[in-house]
All heavy atoms as a GROMACS GRO file, in nm:
protein
  644
    1MET      N    1   8.416  10.345  10.286
    1MET     CA    2   8.369  10.425  10.175
    1MET      C    3   8.245  10.360  10.116
    1MET      O    4   8.238  10.239  10.106
    1MET     CB    5   8.476  10.432  10.066
    1MET     CG    6   8.592  10.520  10.096
    1MET     SD    7   8.710  10.544   9.959
    1MET     CE    8   8.700  10.401   9.860
    2THR      N    9   8.155  10.442  10.074
    2THR     CA   10   8.037  10.395  10.003
    2THR      C   11   8.038  10.456   9.864
    2THR      O   12   8.045  10.577   9.848
    2THR     CB   13   7.908  10.438  10.076
    2THR    OG1   14   7.913  10.386  10.208
    2THR    CG2   15   7.786  10.382  10.005
    3LEU      N   16   8.035  10.368   9.765
    3LEU     CA   17   8.036  10.415   9.626
    3LEU      C   18   7.896  10.456   9.585
    3LEU      O   19   7.797  10.401   9.633
    3LEU     CB   20   8.087  10.306   9.534
    3LEU     CG   21   8.232  10.265   9.555
    3LEU    CD1   22   8.266  10.147   9.466
    3LEU    CD2   23   8.325  10.381   9.526
    4PRO      N   24   7.886  10.552   9.494
    4PRO     CA   25   7.754  10.591   9.442
    4PRO      C   26   7.681  10.470   9.384
    4PRO      O   27   7.743  10.378   9.330
    4PRO     CB   28   7.786  10.694   9.334
    4PRO     CG   29   7.923  10.742   9.368
    4PRO     CD   30   7.993  10.628   9.435
    5ALA      N   31   7.549  10.471   9.394
    5ALA     CA   32   7.467  10.357   9.349
    5ALA      C   33   7.491  10.322   9.204
    5ALA      O   34   7.487  10.205   9.166
    5ALA     CB   35   7.320  10.387   9.373
    6ASP      N   36   7.518  10.421   9.120
    6ASP     CA   37   7.535  10.393   8.978
    6ASP      C   38   7.665  10.322   8.947
    6ASP      O   39   7.687  10.279   8.834
    6ASP     CB   40   7.521  10.521   8.895
    6ASP     CG   41   7.627  10.625   8.926
    6ASP    OD1   42   7.692  10.614   9.033
    6ASP    OD2   43   7.643  10.717   8.846
    7THR      N   44   7.756  10.305   9.044
    7THR     CA   45   7.881  10.234   9.019
    7THR      C   46   7.877  10.091   9.071
    7THR      O   47   7.967  10.015   9.044
    7THR     CB   48   8.001  10.307   9.083
    7THR    OG1   49   7.982  10.312   9.225
    7THR    CG2   50   8.019  10.446   9.027
    8ARG      N   51   7.775  10.056   9.146
    8ARG     CA   52   7.768   9.920   9.200
    8ARG      C   53   7.741   9.820   9.089
    8ARG      O   54   7.661   9.844   9.000
    8ARG     CB   55   7.661   9.913   9.308
    8ARG     CG   56   7.700   9.995   9.428
    8ARG     CD   57   7.604   9.977   9.542
    8ARG     NE   58   7.636  10.077   9.644
    8ARG     CZ   59   7.548  10.151   9.706
    8ARG    NH1   60   7.420  10.138   9.679
    8ARG    NH2   61   7.585  10.238   9.796
    9GLY      N   62   7.810   9.707   9.098
    9GLY     CA   63   7.793   9.603   8.997
    9GLY      C   64   7.896   9.612   8.887
    9GLY      O   65   7.936   9.512   8.831
   10ASP      N   66   7.942   9.731   8.855
   10ASP     CA   67   8.048   9.749   8.757
   10ASP      C   68   8.175   9.785   8.832
   10ASP      O   69   8.169   9.850   8.936
   10ASP     CB   70   8.015   9.863   8.660
   10ASP     CG   71   7.895   9.832   8.573
   10ASP    OD1   72   7.880   9.715   8.534
   10ASP    OD2   73   7.816   9.925   8.547
   11PRO      N   74   8.290   9.746   8.779
   11PRO     CA   75   8.413   9.788   8.846
   11PRO      C   76   8.424   9.941   8.843
   11PRO      O   77   8.412  10.002   8.736
   11PRO     CB   78   8.524   9.725   8.763
   11PRO     CG   79   8.459   9.625   8.676
   11PRO     CD   80   8.315   9.665   8.662
   12PRO      N   81   8.441  10.003   8.959
   12PRO     CA   82   8.452  10.150   8.959
   12PRO      C   83   8.584  10.194   8.897
   12PRO      O   84   8.685  10.124   8.907
   12PRO     CB   85   8.446  10.186   9.107
   12PRO     CG   86   8.486  10.062   9.179
   12PRO     CD   87   8.446   9.946   9.092
   13SER      N   88   8.581  10.308   8.834
   13SER     CA   89   8.703  10.361   8.773
   13SER      C   90   8.796  10.413   8.883
   13SER      O   91   8.750  10.448   8.992
   13SER     CB   92   8.670  10.474   8.677
   13SER     OG   93   8.624  10.588   8.751
   14PRO      N   94   8.925  10.418   8.855
   14PRO     CA   95   9.017  10.476   8.954
   14PRO      C   96   8.976  10.619   8.991
   14PRO      O   97   8.986  10.659   9.107
   14PRO     CB   98   9.152  10.473   8.883
   14PRO     CG   99   9.141  10.358   8.787
   14PRO     CD  100   8.997  10.361   8.741
   15ARG      N  101   8.928  10.695   8.894
   15ARG     CA  102   8.884  10.832   8.921
   15ARG      C  103   8.768  10.835   9.019
   15ARG      O  104   8.763  10.915   9.111
   15ARG     CB  105   8.847  10.903   8.792
   15ARG     CG  106   8.806  11.048   8.812
   15ARG     CD  107   8.766  11.110   8.681
   15ARG     NE  108   8.863  11.076   8.578
   15ARG     CZ  109   8.925  11.162   8.500
   15ARG    NH1  110   8.899  11.290   8.510
   15ARG    NH2  111   9.011  11.122   8.410
   16ALA      N  112   8.671  10.743   8.998
   16ALA     CA  113   8.555  10.736   9.088
   16ALA      C  114   8.599  10.698   9.229
   16ALA      O  115   8.552  10.757   9.327
   16ALA     CB  116   8.452  10.636   9.036
   17LEU      N  117   8.688  10.601   9.241
   17LEU     CA  118   8.737  10.561   9.372
   17LEU      C  119   8.808  10.676   9.442
   17LEU      O  120   8.786  10.700   9.562
   17LEU     CB  121   8.832  10.441   9.360
   17LEU     CG  122   8.767  10.308   9.328
   17LEU    CD1  123   8.875  10.204   9.302
   17LEU    CD2  124   8.675  10.264   9.439
   18LEU      N  125   8.893  10.746   9.371
   18LEU     CA  126   8.968  10.857   9.430
   18LEU      C  127   8.873  10.970   9.471
   18LEU      O  128   8.889  11.028   9.579
   18LEU     CB  129   9.074  10.908   9.333
   18LEU     CG  130   9.171  11.012   9.387
   18LEU    CD1  131   9.243  10.963   9.512
   18LEU    CD2  132   9.271  11.052   9.280
   19THR      N  133   8.774  10.998   9.388
   19THR     CA  134   8.677  11.103   9.420
   19THR      C  135   8.600  11.070   9.547
   19THR      O  136   8.583  11.154   9.636
   19THR     CB  137   8.580  11.123   9.302
   19THR    OG1  138   8.656  11.162   9.187
   19THR    CG2  139   8.476  11.229   9.332
   20VAL      N  140   8.555  10.945   9.558
   20VAL     CA  141   8.482  10.904   9.678
   20VAL      C  142   8.575  10.905   9.799
   20VAL      O  143   8.535  10.947   9.908
   20VAL     CB  144   8.418  10.765   9.657
   20VAL    CG1  145   8.362  10.710   9.788
   20VAL    CG2  146   8.309  10.773   9.552
   21PHE      N  147   8.697  10.860   9.783
   21PHE     CA  148   8.793  10.861   9.893
   21PHE      C  149   8.816  11.002   9.945
   21PHE      O  150   8.813  11.028  10.066
   21PHE     CB  151   8.925  10.796   9.850
   21PHE     CG  152   9.030  10.799   9.956
   21PHE    CD1  153   9.016  10.723  10.071
   21PHE    CD2  154   9.141  10.880   9.943
   21PHE    CE1  155   9.113  10.726  10.171
   21PHE    CE2  156   9.237  10.885  10.042
   21PHE     CZ  157   9.224  10.807  10.156
   22ILE      N  158   8.839  11.095   9.854
   22ILE     CA  159   8.862  11.235   9.895
   22ILE      C  160   8.738  11.290   9.966
   22ILE      O  161   8.750  11.354  10.071
   22ILE     CB  162   8.900  11.321   9.773
   22ILE    CG1  163   9.041  11.283   9.724
   22ILE    CG2  164   8.893  11.470   9.807
   22ILE    CD1  165   9.078  11.344   9.591
   23ALA      N  166   8.621  11.266   9.912
   23ALA     CA  167   8.497  11.315   9.975
   23ALA      C  168   8.480  11.255  10.114
   23ALA      O  169   8.438  11.324  10.208
   23ALA     CB  170   8.377  11.281   9.887
   24THR      N  171   8.515  11.127  10.129
   24THR     CA  172   8.503  11.061  10.259
   24THR      C  173   8.600  11.122  10.360
   24THR      O  174   8.563  11.145  10.476
   24THR     CB  175   8.528  10.910  10.244
   24THR    OG1  176   8.433  10.856  10.152
   24THR    CG2  177   8.515  10.838  10.377
   25THR      N  178   8.722  11.148  10.318
   25THR     CA  179   8.818  11.208  10.412
   25THR      C  180   8.775  11.348  10.452
   25THR      O  181   8.784  11.384  10.569
   25THR     CB  182   8.961  11.211  10.354
   25THR    OG1  183   8.964  11.290  10.234
   25THR    CG2  184   9.013  11.072  10.324
   26GLU      N  185   8.724  11.425  10.358
   26GLU     CA  186   8.679  11.560  10.390
   26GLU      C  187   8.556  11.558  10.481
   26GLU      O  188   8.544  11.641  10.572
   26GLU     CB  189   8.652  11.639  10.262
   26GLU     CG  190   8.779  11.670  10.188
   26GLU     CD  191   8.760  11.746  10.058
   26GLU    OE1  192   8.649  11.739  10.000
   26GLU    OE2  193   8.857  11.810  10.015
   27ALA      N  194   8.467  11.463  10.460
   27ALA     CA  195   8.348  11.451  10.545
   27ALA      C  196   8.386  11.415  10.689
   27ALA      O  197   8.310  11.440  10.781
   27ALA     CB  198   8.253  11.347  10.488
   28ASN      N  199   8.504  11.356  10.704
   28ASN     CA  200   8.553  11.318  10.836
   28ASN      C  201   8.661  11.412  10.888
   28ASN      O  202   8.738  11.376  10.978
   28ASN     CB  203   8.603  11.174  10.833
   28ASN     CG  204   8.489  11.076  10.824
   28ASN    OD1  205   8.425  11.046  10.923
   28ASN    ND2  206   8.460  11.029  10.703
   29ASP      N  207   8.666  11.534  10.832
   29ASP     CA  208   8.757  11.640  10.877
   29ASP      C  209   8.904  11.600  10.873
   29ASP      O  210   8.983  11.641  10.959
   29ASP     CB  211   8.720  11.689  11.017
   29ASP     CG  212   8.588  11.764  11.018
   29ASP    OD1  213   8.558  11.832  10.918
   29ASP    OD2  214   8.516  11.754  11.118
   30ILE      N  215   8.942  11.523  10.774
   30ILE     CA  216   9.083  11.489  10.755
   30ILE      C  217   9.143  11.593  10.662
   30ILE      O  218   9.100  11.608  10.549
   30ILE     CB  219   9.098  11.346  10.699
   30ILE    CG1  220   9.043  11.246  10.801
   30ILE    CG2  221   9.243  11.317  10.663
   30ILE    CD1  222   9.035  11.104  10.752
   31LEU      N  223   9.241  11.664  10.713
   31LEU     CA  224   9.300  11.775  10.638
   31LEU      C  225   9.393  11.728  10.527
   31LEU      O  226   9.390  11.778  10.416
   31LEU     CB  227   9.375  11.869  10.732
   31LEU     CG  228   9.451  11.984  10.667
   31LEU    CD1  229   9.354  12.078  10.596
   31LEU    CD2  230   9.533  12.059  10.772
   32THR      N  231   9.478  11.632  10.558
   32THR     CA  232   9.583  11.592  10.464
   32THR      C  233   9.576  11.442  10.439
   32THR      O  234   9.565  11.363  10.532
   32THR     CB  235   9.722  11.626  10.520
   32THR    OG1  236   9.726  11.767  10.547
   32THR    CG2  237   9.832  11.592  10.421
   33ILE      N  238   9.585  11.405  10.311
   33ILE     CA  239   9.600  11.264  10.276
   33ILE      C  240   9.728  11.250  10.194
   33ILE      O  241   9.768  11.341  10.123
   33ILE     CB  242   9.478  11.207  10.200
   33ILE    CG1  243   9.437  11.295  10.083
   33ILE    CG2  244   9.362  11.189  10.295
   33ILE    CD1  245   9.318  11.241  10.005
   34GLN      N  246   9.792  11.137  10.212
   34GLN     CA  247   9.918  11.111  10.143
   34GLN      C  248   9.911  10.977  10.073
   34GLN      O  249   9.836  10.888  10.113
   34GLN     CB  250  10.034  11.106  10.243
   34GLN     CG  251  10.060  11.237  10.312
   34GLN     CD  252  10.174  11.227  10.410
   34GLN    OE1  253  10.196  11.123  10.473
   34GLN    NE2  254  10.249  11.335  10.422
   35THR      N  255   9.991  10.964   9.969
   35THR     CA  256  10.002  10.838   9.898
   35THR      C  257  10.141  10.824   9.841
   35THR      O  258  10.213  10.922   9.824
   35THR     CB  259   9.896  10.828   9.786
   35THR    OG1  260   9.896  10.695   9.733
   35THR    CG2  261   9.920  10.927   9.674
   36GLY      N  262  10.179  10.702   9.811
   36GLY     CA  263  10.305  10.674   9.745
   36GLY      C  264  10.278  10.598   9.617
   36GLY      O  265  10.199  10.502   9.616
   37ILE      N  266  10.341  10.641   9.509
   37ILE     CA  267  10.318  10.581   9.377
   37ILE      C  268  10.453  10.555   9.312
   37ILE      O  269  10.544  10.639   9.319
   37ILE     CB  270  10.234  10.676   9.288
   37ILE    CG1  271  10.098  10.703   9.355
   37ILE    CG2  272  10.215  10.618   9.148
   37ILE    CD1  273  10.015  10.808   9.284
   38LEU      N  274  10.465  10.441   9.247
   38LEU     CA  275  10.590  10.411   9.175
   38LEU      C  276  10.609  10.513   9.063
   38LEU      O  277  10.512  10.550   8.994
   38LEU     CB  278  10.587  10.269   9.118
   38LEU     CG  279  10.581  10.156   9.221
   38LEU    CD1  280  10.566  10.022   9.151
   38LEU    CD2  281  10.702  10.157   9.311
   39PRO      N  282  10.731  10.559   9.042
   39PRO     CA  283  10.753  10.668   8.946
   39PRO      C  284  10.714  10.638   8.802
   39PRO      O  285  10.678  10.728   8.728
   39PRO     CB  286  10.903  10.697   8.956
   39PRO     CG  287  10.961  10.598   9.047
   39PRO     CD  288  10.851  10.519   9.111
   40GLU      N  289  10.714  10.512   8.763
   40GLU     CA  290  10.677  10.480   8.625
   40GLU      C  291  10.526  10.472   8.604
   40GLU      O  292  10.480  10.458   8.491
   40GLU     CB  293  10.744  10.349   8.579
   40GLU     CG  294  10.697  10.226   8.650
   40GLU     CD  295  10.774  10.193   8.777
   40GLU    OE1  296  10.851  10.277   8.827
   40GLU    OE2  297  10.755  10.081   8.827
   41ASN      N  298  10.449  10.484   8.711
   41ASN     CA  299  10.303  10.477   8.700
   41ASN      C  300  10.248  10.616   8.667
   41ASN      O  301  10.180  10.681   8.745
   41ASN     CB  302  10.242  10.423   8.829
   41ASN     CG  303  10.096  10.388   8.814
   41ASN    OD1  304  10.031  10.426   8.717
   41ASN    ND2  305  10.044  10.316   8.911
   42ILE      N  306  10.278  10.660   8.546
   42ILE     CA  307  10.243  10.794   8.500
   42ILE      C  308  10.091  10.818   8.503
   42ILE      O  309  10.047  10.925   8.547
   42ILE     CB  310  10.300  10.821   8.358
   42ILE    CG1  311  10.453  10.804   8.358
   42ILE    CG2  312  10.260  10.958   8.307
   42ILE    CD1  313  10.528  10.894   8.453
   43PRO      N  314  10.008  10.723   8.458
   43PRO     CA  315   9.863  10.748   8.464
   43PRO      C  316   9.814  10.778   8.607
   43PRO      O  317   9.731  10.867   8.627
   43PRO     CB  318   9.801  10.620   8.409
   43PRO     CG  319   9.906  10.563   8.319
   43PRO     CD  320  10.036  10.596   8.389
   44SER      N  321   9.865  10.706   8.705
   44SER     CA  322   9.823  10.730   8.843
   44SER      C  323   9.875  10.864   8.894
   44SER      O  324   9.804  10.937   8.964
   44SER     CB  325   9.871  10.616   8.933
   44SER     OG  326   9.819  10.631   9.063
   45LEU      N  327   9.997  10.898   8.858
   45LEU     CA  328  10.052  11.028   8.899
   45LEU      C  329   9.969  11.142   8.840
   45LEU      O  330   9.939  11.240   8.909
   45LEU     CB  331  10.198  11.041   8.856
   45LEU     CG  332  10.297  10.951   8.931
   45LEU    CD1  333  10.433  10.952   8.861
   45LEU    CD2  334  10.309  10.993   9.076
   46ARG      N  335   9.929  11.128   8.714
   46ARG     CA  336   9.845  11.231   8.650
   46ARG      C  337   9.707  11.239   8.715
   46ARG      O  338   9.655  11.348   8.738
   46ARG     CB  339   9.830  11.202   8.501
   46ARG     CG  340   9.955  11.232   8.422
   46ARG     CD  341   9.931  11.211   8.274
   46ARG     NE  342  10.054  11.234   8.202
   46ARG     CZ  343  10.092  11.168   8.094
   46ARG    NH1  344  10.013  11.075   8.043
   46ARG    NH2  345  10.205  11.195   8.035
   47LEU      N  346   9.648  11.123   8.742
   47LEU     CA  347   9.516  11.119   8.806
   47LEU      C  348   9.520  11.192   8.941
   47LEU      O  349   9.434  11.274   8.971
   47LEU     CB  350   9.472  10.974   8.827
   47LEU     CG  351   9.344  10.954   8.907
   47LEU    CD1  352   9.223  11.007   8.832
   47LEU    CD2  353   9.326  10.807   8.941
   48HIS      N  354   9.621  11.163   9.021
   48HIS     CA  355   9.633  11.227   9.152
   48HIS      C  356   9.659  11.377   9.138
   48HIS      O  357   9.604  11.456   9.214
   48HIS     CB  358   9.740  11.158   9.235
   48HIS     CG  359   9.694  11.028   9.292
   48HIS    ND1  360   9.684  10.913   9.217
   48HIS    CD2  361   9.651  10.995   9.417
   48HIS    CE1  362   9.639  10.816   9.293
   48HIS    NE2  363   9.618  10.862   9.415
   49ALA      N  364   9.741  11.416   9.042
   49ALA     CA  365   9.767  11.559   9.021
   49ALA      C  366   9.637  11.632   8.985
   49ALA      O  367   9.610  11.741   9.037
   49ALA     CB  368   9.872  11.579   8.912
   50LYS      N  369   9.556  11.572   8.900
   50LYS     CA  370   9.428  11.634   8.863
   50LYS      C  371   9.333  11.644   8.982
   50LYS      O  372   9.246  11.730   8.984
   50LYS     CB  373   9.362  11.556   8.749
   50LYS     CG  374   9.431  11.573   8.616
   50LYS     CD  375   9.364  11.491   8.509
   50LYS     CE  376   9.438  11.503   8.377
   50LYS     NZ  377   9.379  11.418   8.272
   51ALA      N  378   9.351  11.556   9.080
   51ALA     CA  379   9.266  11.556   9.200
   51ALA      C  380   9.320  11.648   9.309
   51ALA      O  381   9.264  11.652   9.418
   51ALA     CB  382   9.251  11.414   9.253
   52GLY      N  383   9.427  11.720   9.278
   52GLY     CA  384   9.478  11.818   9.373
   52GLY      C  385   9.596  11.773   9.456
   52GLY      O  386   9.638  11.844   9.548
   53PHE      N  387   9.652  11.658   9.426
   53PHE     CA  388   9.771  11.613   9.496
   53PHE      C  389   9.894  11.685   9.441
   53PHE      O  390   9.899  11.719   9.322
   53PHE     CB  391   9.791  11.462   9.479
   53PHE     CG  392   9.700  11.378   9.562
   53PHE    CD1  393   9.568  11.358   9.524
   53PHE    CD2  394   9.745  11.317   9.678
   53PHE    CE1  395   9.482  11.279   9.599
   53PHE    CE2  396   9.661  11.238   9.754
   53PHE     CZ  397   9.529  11.219   9.715
   54ARG      N  398   9.991  11.708   9.527
   54ARG     CA  399  10.118  11.765   9.482
   54ARG      C  400  10.230  11.670   9.522
   54ARG      O  401  10.220  11.598   9.621
   54ARG     CB  402  10.141  11.903   9.542
   54ARG     CG  403  10.168  11.904   9.690
   54ARG     CD  404  10.200  12.045   9.742
   54ARG     NE  405  10.245  12.038   9.879
   54ARG     CZ  406  10.372  12.022   9.917
   54ARG    NH1  407  10.466  12.012   9.828
   54ARG    NH2  408  10.403  12.017  10.046
   55THR      N  409  10.336  11.672   9.443
   55THR     CA  410  10.451  11.587   9.472
   55THR      C  411  10.533  11.649   9.584
   55THR      O  412  10.571  11.765   9.577
   55THR     CB  413  10.538  11.570   9.346
   55THR    OG1  414  10.458  11.507   9.244
   55THR    CG2  415  10.659  11.484   9.374
   56VAL      N  416  10.556  11.569   9.687
   56VAL     CA  417  10.638  11.612   9.800
   56VAL      C  418  10.784  11.578   9.773
   56VAL      O  419  10.873  11.657   9.802
   56VAL     CB  420  10.590  11.545   9.930
   56VAL    CG1  421  10.681  11.580  10.047
   56VAL    CG2  422  10.447  11.584   9.959
   57GLY      N  423  10.807  11.462   9.716
   57GLY     CA  424  10.944  11.420   9.687
   57GLY      C  425  10.946  11.273   9.651
   57GLY      O  426  10.842  11.209   9.636
   58THR      N  427  11.065  11.220   9.638
   58THR     CA  428  11.083  11.079   9.607
   58THR      C  429  11.156  11.013   9.723
   58THR      O  430  11.262  11.060   9.765
   58THR     CB  431  11.164  11.060   9.478
   58THR    OG1  432  11.093  11.124   9.370
   58THR    CG2  433  11.184  10.914   9.445
   59CYS      N  434  11.097  10.907   9.774
   59CYS     CA  435  11.160  10.828   9.879
   59CYS      C  436  11.243  10.720   9.810
   59CYS      O  437  11.188  10.636   9.738
   59CYS     CB  438  11.054  10.766   9.969
   59CYS     SG  439  10.948  10.886  10.050
   60ARG      N  440  11.370  10.726   9.830
   60ARG     CA  441  11.462  10.632   9.764
   60ARG      C  442  11.458  10.496   9.832
   60ARG      O  443  11.463  10.487   9.954
   60ARG     CB  444  11.605  10.686   9.767
   60ARG     CG  445  11.620  10.820   9.701
   60ARG     CD  446  11.613  10.809   9.552
   60ARG     NE  447  11.623  10.941   9.491
   60ARG     CZ  448  11.573  10.971   9.376
   60ARG    NH1  449  11.511  10.879   9.304
   60ARG    NH2  450  11.583  11.092   9.327
   61ARG      N  451  11.446  10.395   9.748
   61ARG     CA  452  11.450  10.256   9.795
   61ARG      C  453  11.361  10.234   9.916
   61ARG      O  454  11.401  10.178  10.017
   61ARG     CB  455  11.595  10.217   9.825
   61ARG     CG  456  11.684  10.223   9.702
   61ARG     CD  457  11.829  10.197   9.734
   61ARG     NE  458  11.842  10.075   9.815
   61ARG     CZ  459  11.911   9.968   9.780
   61ARG    NH1  460  11.977   9.967   9.668
   61ARG    NH2  461  11.918   9.863   9.858
   62LEU      N  462  11.238  10.277   9.905
   62LEU     CA  463  11.144  10.270  10.017
   62LEU      C  464  11.091  10.128  10.040
   62LEU      O  465  11.071  10.086  10.153
   62LEU     CB  466  11.027  10.366   9.994
   62LEU     CG  467  10.922  10.369  10.104
   62LEU    CD1  468  10.983  10.425  10.232
   62LEU    CD2  469  10.803  10.452  10.063
   63GLY      N  470  11.064  10.057   9.933
   63GLY     CA  471  11.006   9.924   9.949
   63GLY      C  472  11.059   9.827   9.846
   63GLY      O  473  11.122   9.865   9.749
   64ARG      N  474  11.031   9.701   9.873
   64ARG     CA  475  11.076   9.597   9.781
   64ARG      C  476  10.957   9.545   9.700
   64ARG      O  477  10.850   9.524   9.754
   64ARG     CB  478  11.140   9.482   9.858
   64ARG     CG  479  11.274   9.519   9.916
   64ARG     CD  480  11.330   9.408  10.001
   64ARG     NE  481  11.361   9.288   9.926
   64ARG     CZ  482  11.478   9.259   9.871
   64ARG    NH1  483  11.577   9.344   9.883
   64ARG    NH2  484  11.495   9.147   9.807
   65LEU      N  485  10.981   9.526   9.573
   65LEU     CA  486  10.881   9.469   9.483
   65LEU      C  487  10.952   9.368   9.395
   65LEU      O  488  11.048   9.403   9.326
   65LEU     CB  489  10.814   9.579   9.398
   65LEU     CG  490  10.709   9.533   9.298
   65LEU    CD1  491  10.587   9.474   9.372
   65LEU    CD2  492  10.665   9.648   9.209
   66HIS      N  493  10.906   9.246   9.401
   66HIS     CA  494  10.967   9.137   9.323
   66HIS      C  495  11.118   9.128   9.349
   66HIS      O  496  11.198   9.111   9.256
   66HIS     CB  497  10.939   9.152   9.174
   66HIS     CG  498  10.794   9.163   9.141
   66HIS    ND1  499  10.702   9.064   9.168
   66HIS    CD2  500  10.724   9.264   9.085
   66HIS    CE1  501  10.583   9.102   9.130
   66HIS    NE2  502  10.592   9.223   9.079
   67GLY      N  503  11.157   9.145   9.475
   67GLY     CA  504  11.297   9.129   9.513
   67GLY      C  505  11.386   9.249   9.486
   67GLY      O  506  11.506   9.242   9.510
   68GLN      N  507  11.330   9.358   9.435
   68GLN     CA  508  11.410   9.476   9.405
   68GLN      C  509  11.364   9.594   9.490
   68GLN      O  510  11.244   9.615   9.507
   68GLN     CB  511  11.399   9.515   9.258
   68GLN     CG  512  11.460   9.415   9.164
   68GLN     CD  513  11.455   9.464   9.020
   68GLN    OE1  514  11.373   9.547   8.983
   68GLN    NE2  515  11.545   9.412   8.939
   69TRP      N  516  11.460   9.670   9.540
   69TRP     CA  517  11.427   9.793   9.611
   69TRP      C  518  11.375   9.895   9.513
   69TRP      O  519  11.431   9.912   9.404
   69TRP     CB  520  11.549   9.848   9.685
   69TRP     CG  521  11.582   9.767   9.807
   69TRP    CD1  522  11.681   9.675   9.820
   69TRP    CD2  523  11.512   9.770   9.931
   69TRP    NE1  524  11.678   9.620   9.944
   69TRP    CE2  525  11.576   9.677  10.016
   69TRP    CE3  526  11.403   9.841   9.979
   69TRP    CZ2  527  11.533   9.653  10.146
   69TRP    CZ3  528  11.361   9.818  10.109
   69TRP    CH2  529  11.426   9.726  10.190
   70ARG      N  530  11.267   9.965   9.550
   70ARG     CA  531  11.202  10.058   9.458
   70ARG      C  532  11.189  10.196   9.520
   70ARG      O  533  11.165  10.212   9.640
   70ARG     CB  534  11.060  10.008   9.426
   70ARG     CG  535  11.055   9.869   9.362
   70ARG     CD  536  11.127   9.864   9.229
   70ARG     NE  537  11.085   9.969   9.140
   70ARG     CZ  538  10.981   9.963   9.058
   70ARG    NH1  539  10.909   9.854   9.050
   70ARG    NH2  540  10.949  10.065   8.983
   71ASP      N  541  11.206  10.297   9.436
   71ASP     CA  542  11.176  10.434   9.476
   71ASP      C  543  11.024  10.454   9.471
   71ASP      O  544  10.955  10.386   9.394
   71ASP     CB  545  11.240  10.535   9.381
   71ASP     CG  546  11.392  10.533   9.385
   71ASP    OD1  547  11.449  10.472   9.477
   71ASP    OD2  548  11.453  10.593   9.295
   72VAL      N  549  10.974  10.546   9.553
   72VAL     CA  550  10.832  10.576   9.556
   72VAL      C  551  10.817  10.727   9.559
   72VAL      O  552  10.883  10.796   9.636
   72VAL     CB  553  10.764  10.514   9.680
   72VAL    CG1  554  10.619  10.556   9.691
   72VAL    CG2  555  10.775  10.361   9.676
   73VAL      N  556  10.729  10.779   9.472
   73VAL     CA  557  10.698  10.921   9.470
   73VAL      C  558  10.594  10.946   9.579
   73VAL      O  559  10.489  10.881   9.580
   73VAL     CB  560  10.645  10.967   9.332
   73VAL    CG1  561  10.610  11.115   9.334
   73VAL    CG2  562  10.748  10.937   9.224
   74LEU      N  563  10.623  11.038   9.670
   74LEU     CA  564  10.531  11.072   9.778
   74LEU      C  565  10.448  11.193   9.735
   74LEU      O  566  10.503  11.296   9.694
   74LEU     CB  567  10.607  11.103   9.907
   74LEU     CG  568  10.524  11.144  10.027
   74LEU    CD1  569  10.432  11.031  10.070
   74LEU    CD2  570  10.614  11.186  10.142
   75LEU      N  571  10.316  11.179   9.743
   75LEU     CA  572  10.224  11.288   9.709
   75LEU      C  573  10.134  11.317   9.829
   75LEU      O  574  10.109  11.228   9.910
   75LEU     CB  575  10.136  11.251   9.590
   75LEU     CG  576  10.210  11.224   9.459
   75LEU    CD1  577  10.220  11.075   9.438
   75LEU    CD2  578  10.138  11.288   9.345
   76GLU      N  579  10.086  11.441   9.836
   76GLU     CA  580   9.992  11.476   9.942
   76GLU      C  581   9.888  11.573   9.888
   76GLU      O  582   9.911  11.641   9.789
   76GLU     CB  583  10.062  11.536  10.064
   76GLU     CG  584  10.121  11.670  10.042
   76GLU     CD  585  10.189  11.727  10.166
   76GLU    OE1  586  10.202  11.655  10.267
   76GLU    OE2  587  10.228  11.844  10.162
   77ARG      N  588   9.776  11.574   9.956
   77ARG     CA  589   9.667  11.666   9.920
   77ARG      C  590   9.613  11.726  10.048
   77ARG      O  591   9.576  11.655  10.141
   77ARG     CB  592   9.555  11.592   9.848
   77ARG     CG  593   9.439  11.683   9.809
   77ARG     CD  594   9.327  11.599   9.744
   77ARG     NE  595   9.223  11.685   9.691
   77ARG     CZ  596   9.124  11.737   9.764
   77ARG    NH1  597   9.114  11.710   9.893
   77ARG    NH2  598   9.032  11.814   9.706
   78HIS      N  599   9.611  11.858  10.054
   78HIS     CA  600   9.550  11.931  10.165
   78HIS      C  601   9.411  11.973  10.121
   78HIS      O  602   9.395  12.036  10.016
   78HIS     CB  603   9.631  12.056  10.203
   78HIS     CG  604   9.766  12.022  10.258
   78HIS    ND1  605   9.786  11.976  10.384
   78HIS    CD2  606   9.889  12.029  10.202
   78HIS    CE1  607   9.914  11.955  10.405
   78HIS    NE2  608   9.979  11.987  10.295
   79SER      N  609   9.312  11.939  10.200
   79SER     CA  610   9.174  11.973  10.167
   79SER      C  611   9.154  12.124  10.172
   79SER      O  612   9.193  12.188  10.269
   79SER     CB  613   9.077  11.906  10.263
   79SER     OG  614   8.947  11.957  10.242
   80PRO      N  615   9.090  12.180  10.070
   80PRO     CA  616   9.061  12.323  10.073
   80PRO      C  617   8.937  12.356  10.159
   80PRO      O  618   8.911  12.472  10.186
   80PRO     CB  619   9.034  12.357   9.927
   80PRO     CG  620   8.985  12.230   9.866
   80PRO     CD  621   9.056  12.119   9.940
   81ILE      N  622   8.864  12.252  10.204
   81ILE     CA  623   8.742  12.280  10.281
   81ILE      C  624   8.753  12.244  10.429
   81ILE      O  625   8.672  12.288  10.508
   81ILE     CB  626   8.618  12.212  10.219
   81ILE    CG1  627   8.630  12.060  10.225
   81ILE    CG2  628   8.596  12.261  10.078
   81ILE    CD1  629   8.502  11.989  10.186
   82VAL      N  630   8.850  12.160  10.465
   82VAL     CA  631   8.867  12.125  10.606
   82VAL      C  632   8.951  12.233  10.673
   82VAL      O  633   9.058  12.268  10.625
   82VAL     CB  634   8.935  11.986  10.621
   82VAL    CG1  635   8.964  11.958  10.768
   82VAL    CG2  636   8.849  11.878  10.561
   83LEU      N  637   8.900  12.288  10.781
   83LEU     CA  638   8.971  12.396  10.851
   83LEU      C  639   9.031  12.346  10.980
   83LEU      O  640   8.983  12.266  11.047
   83LEU     CB  641   8.876  12.511  10.880
   83LEU     CG  642   8.812  12.572  10.755
   83LEU    CD1  643   8.715  12.680  10.794
   83LEU    CD2  644   8.918  12.626  10.662
   0.00000   0.00000   0.00000
């Protein structure tokens, strides 16, 4: 991924990173992207929803974090421009 010139030198915002990521996948004809987010990470879930991701479901005890099994919310986004 290449970030826009105006973001270099400053830490890019999560929104900027996600926007560039989506544009990069669409430029490479990738129809679907998926991500997993911990359920308590409400800001990230909202950010992804605003970017067109939808919740597919919750994967129970998918991974371990700090010695505990954690659920992960699975989200996906289908590009409206990739055919």
